[in-house]
C-alpha positions in Angstrom: -3.4 -1.6 1.8 -5.3 0.0 -0.4 -7.2 3.2 -1.0 -10.0 3.9 -3.2 -11.7 7.4 -3.7 -15.3 8.6 -3.5 -16.9 12.1 -4.0 -13.4 13.2 -3.7 -12.1 12.0 -0.7 -9.7 8.7 -0.2 -10.1 6.0 2.2 -7.3 3.5 2.7 -7.2 0.6 4.9 -5.2 -2.5 5.4 -6.4 -5.3 3.2 -6.8 -9.0 4.5 -5.1 -11.8 3.0 -8.6 -13.2 2.6 -9.4 -10.2 0.6 -9.8 -10.6 -3.3 -7.6 -7.4 -3.6 -5.2 -8.3 -1.6 -2.8 -11.0 -4.3 -3.3 -8.5 -6.5 -1.6 -6.1 -4.2 0.6 -8.1 -3.3 1.8 -9.3 -7.1 1.8 -5.3 -7.8 4.2 -4.1 -4.8 6.7 -7.2 -4.9 6.6 -6.2 -8.7 7.4 -2.9 -8.4 9.9 -3.3 -5.9 12.1 -5.5 -7.8 11.7 -3.2 -11.0 12.8 -0.4 -9.1 15.7 -1.8 -7.5 17.3 -3.3 -10.3 16.0 -1.2 -13.1 14.5 -3.8 -15.3 11.3 -5.8 -15.7 10.1 -8.7 -13.9 11.5 -11.5 -15.3 8.1 -13.8 -15.9 5.1 -13.9 -14.4 4.5 -13.9 -10.3 1.5 -15.5 -8.7 0.1 -16.4 -5.2 -0.6 -20.3 -5.3 -2.1 -20.4 -1.6 -2.5 -17.9 1.3 -3.5 -20.1 4.7 -2.9 -20.2 8.1 -3.8 -16.8 8.5 -3.0 -14.7 12.2 -3.6 -11.1 12.4 -1.7 -9.5 14.9 -1.4 -5.9 16.4 2.2 -4.5 16.2 3.4 -1.6 18.6 5.8 0.5 17.5 6.5 4.1 18.6 3.3 4.1 20.4 1.5 3.5 17.0 -0.3 0.2 16.1 -0.2 -1.7 13.4 -2.3 -3.8 12.0 0.1 -7.4 10.8 -0.5 -10.5 9.3 1.6 -13.9 10.2 0.6 -16.2 7.3 1.9 -19.0 5.0 2.0 -17.8 1.7 3.1 -20.3 -1.2 4.7 -17.8 -4.3 5.3 -18.9 -7.8 8.0 -16.6 -9.4 11.2 -16.5 -11.5 14.5 -17.4 -9.2 15.9 -14.0 -8.8 12.6 -12.2 -8.4 12.0 -15.1 -5.5 15.4 -14.5 -4.1 14.6 -10.6 -4.0 11.7 -11.5 -1.9 13.6 -13.1 0.4 16.2 -10.7 0.7 14.0 -7.5 1.2 10.9 -8.8 2.5 7.4 -9.1 1.1 4.7 -6.4 1.3 4.8 -3.1 3.0 6.4 -1.6 5.9 10.0 -3.6 4.9 11.7 -0.9 6.6 9.8 -1.1 9.9 10.6 -5.0 10.0 7.5 -6.5 8.5 7.5 -8.8 5.8 10.6 -11.0 7.0 10.3 -14.5 5.2 11.1 -18.0 6.1 11.4 -20.6 3.1 9.6 -23.9 3.6 10.0 -26.8 1.4 11.2 -27.5 -1.7 11.1 -25.0 -4.7 10.8 -25.8 -8.8 
C-alpha cells in the first residue's frame, strides 16, 4: 500500500507488483520489520531482482475483500534477512495470513 497527500486529503491504494514504486516499498517494508524485530540495522542491501507470474486475487476475510497477489519474486539479501522473510512473511497484512513464502531454486 502507498499513501499520497494532495490538498490536505490522503489517498491510499494497493500497489500492483508492476508499479515502479513496488520494489522500493517492498524493501522498505522488509527492512522496517527486520529492524523492529531484531533492534539492529539490516546487514547488507536488500534487492528485488525479478517479479513475474503475477496473479491478482480478491480474498474475503470477515466480509471484507482484500486485494492480494500470487507472484514469483526473486530477492537478494543477507541470509539473516531471507530467513526472517521466510519466517514472518513478505509484504503487508502478515497477521491475516498474507505474505507466505515458498522457496524455490538455489540460494547464493
